[in-house]
N, C-alpha and C positions, 0 to 999 in steps of 0.2 A: 618768611617762612624761609630760614637759613639750615644750613646744616649742622647740626650740635655740640652745644659747645661745653656742657655736663659730663662729664665722662668720654667724649666722642662718642654717645647713641644719639642715633637718629636725628630726624631735622629737628630745628628750634621754633617751637609758638614764640612769638611773642606779644605779652598781652598789654593792654591797654583799660587802667580802673577810668571811673567817671565817679567819684566819692570815698573819698577812705577811713568813714566811722568807725562803728563798733564793725560791723561785719566787714567793711572795706577791709581794715587794719587785719583784721584776723586771720586773711584769707590772703594777703598778699604775705604777711609770717608764712603762715605754714607754707605755700610757695616758695619763699625765699630759703627759707631754714630745712626744709626737704626736696628744695630739688634734684638734688642729686639720686635722692630716692626714687623719688616717682620720675625721672629722667630711664633710671633702671630695669624700673619697672613696668613701665607703661612704651618705652622704648622713643618716645618725645619729650625735649629741653625744652620747657615751658620758662618765659624769662618773663618778669616786670619787667616793661621799656619803661612807660612810664603814669603817676597817675597825679588825675585832675581835684585838685585842695582845694578849700573856701579860702583856707589863708595861707599863707605860708611860711610868716611866721611863724605859726603857731609849735610850740613841741610834741614832736612824735616821738616814740618807742619804738619806732618800725626798722630792719635792717633793711634801710637800701640809702641811696645817698641819694644831694640834695638834689644833682642834675636829673630825677627820675622824675622831682615834681613839679606840679606848672598849675596857677591859677585860671589855663585855659584849657575847659571840655572841648574843643572843640578843634583846638590841635588835638588832643589826643586825637578826638575819629581820626584826623585828616592824615594825621603821621604816615610815612611809609616806611618806619617800620615798627607800628603797630599791627599785628596781622588778625586780632579775637581782641574785642571790648567788651566788656564785664560791666554793667549797671549799678553802681550799688548806692545812691545818692537819695533814690528814695521819689515821689513825687510825678507829676508830670509837667514839669515847666522848670527849668528845660530840660528835663528827663529827653522826654516825649522827639523833640528836633531831634535831641544829638544822636538817639538812638536810630529813629529813620534816616538821618545822614550814613550812619553807619553800614544798615543795610542796604541802600542805597549804591556805598561802595564796594558790594558784598564781601565785606567782611560780616563773621558769627556774632551774636551780643549772646552775651551769658545776662537774665536779670531772674529777678522771684518778681518783681515790681507789680503788684497782681493791680494797685489803683488806673498803674501807667497800662497795663495789658488791655484792661476792661473798656478803657475811652477810646483808645485807638481801634482795639479788636469792633469796637462796634458802632466804631464812624467811620471806618477805613476800611474797605474794600481789598484799598492797595496791600495792606499792611498783613490784611491775612496771608495774600499772595504773597509777601518774600518774607514775612516768618515764618512759615511751612509748616509742618503737620503737627510736628509738635509743640505749636505751642497753642494750636486749636486744641489740642487733643485736654486743656486745662480751659477748656471753652467753659465749662458747670459750674468752675470751682470761681472764676475770675466773673466769672456773669452776676458772680452771686454777691462779690465785692463791691461790683458795679450798682447791682441791688440795696445796699448799706447804705451808701453813701448817697443816693438818691432820694432813697426813701421819705417821705414828706407824713413823720407819725402822727401831726394832727387831721392828719387827710384819710386817716383810717378806722372803723367800731374799736371802742373803747375796747382795750386790751390785747388787743393786734402792734402797735408799733414796734417795739426794740427783739419783740418775742419773732416775729414772722421775718426780723432779721437776723435778731438773731440765727433763730434754724436755717436760714436759707446760707449763710457762710461756713457755721461747724458743724450745726446740727444732722449732716447728710451722708457724715460715714459711718454711722453704727461703731465709734470708740469708744470703750468706760470715760472717758477724761468728757469727751465733747455732750457725749450722751449727758450727764451728772451735771457740766456746767448748764446745760439745756432746760434740762426740767428745774433746775434750782432756780435760774432768772424767771423761767417761766410758770414760778408757783408751784407748780405738780410734785406729783410725788413723785421720789428719785428711789425706781425701780430695778432692787437685788434680788440677781437671777442666785439660788443656792441660799446661802444662808449669811452670805458675808465674809466668813473666817476664810474664803482661798487668796491667797496672795498674789502682790504684783510684786513687778521691783523696775522701777521706770528711771531710764539716765535723761543727761542733755546731748543733744545731737550732734552740736561739737566732742562731747567727750567721746563718742561714738566713732565718727572719723576721727579722732585721731589715733585711736587704739586701731584702725584702721591700718594707718599709716604709721603704726609705728610694728604694724604686724607686714605689711611690706618688704620693712627693713628690717626681717631676721632673717639668719645666713642660710643660707637652702640646706642647709642639715636640718632644720628645727621643722618639726611637722604640729606641732601644737600638742595639745587642742589647748584654745587659748578661749576662758570666757572674758567675754566682757560683757558688764551689765553696771549696777549699780549691789554692790552689796548687800544693803538697809532694804528690806522685803516691808512691805506693810498689808495689811485685809484691804479686801473690797471694800468691808464699812466704815475703817477708815478714813479710805479717800471719800467717801460720799461724803463723810463727816464732815469733814476737810472743806470740804465744795460747800455746803449748807454755812458755815464757818466765813468762809471768806466771802460769801456773797451777801450774805447776811437775809439768805430764804429762811422759810415757814416752812420748807415743803417736810416731807412727815417719808423715813427709808417705808417702803413692802417688799416684804420677801416672798419674789414666784421660787418654790421650791417643790421638785417633782416636775 
């Protein structure tokens, strides 16, 4: 960690990326394009110092110099000029050994790789001790992913296999989209509370994050309000009908009114 370079604010945190696919490339773009704005509002200058890619010769539309790219992920982890490691390569091998190496070097690791966390947190107590409480807080969701990966459907009673796995993975949060999907895949009636004419407006997570970053970059005298979301509303009934159509389910719509 060094003194800040973007606008002279705060320390600089140098980030090393393991992988640069769809998620990694977008994260690099946001951190690079919005570097000054993020530094100004967070007090921390975030610099993309190194990116491990599979093919150095591949064409990439990213705002970084060629010297930032490498095909040696272990070098990214071990580099003295990398303070924080972001794992977006996916899978468990070599992601697992690379993340473990970063943690052993006392470098913070950012990852949303549930398959990786499930495997290592389930098998290796030291991972739980190194990774800390914030990883353990996600243990229920991680464990459900492990359950989905390991489950042998042919050993379960008829009608259970995929249904049990899907419920374990996405059917525990009580939200309308995941509820409808689980009910449709299970062949159960889809429950709609009310007459189905109530509306919702969903948006993509990356659009929401982009809006937040743009809001951070507004002048100090701008107070809002800002409406963030999707301008197209649709009814809960339309959502249920769309889920049925996309899953090919024979589920019926059941309305619970009153």
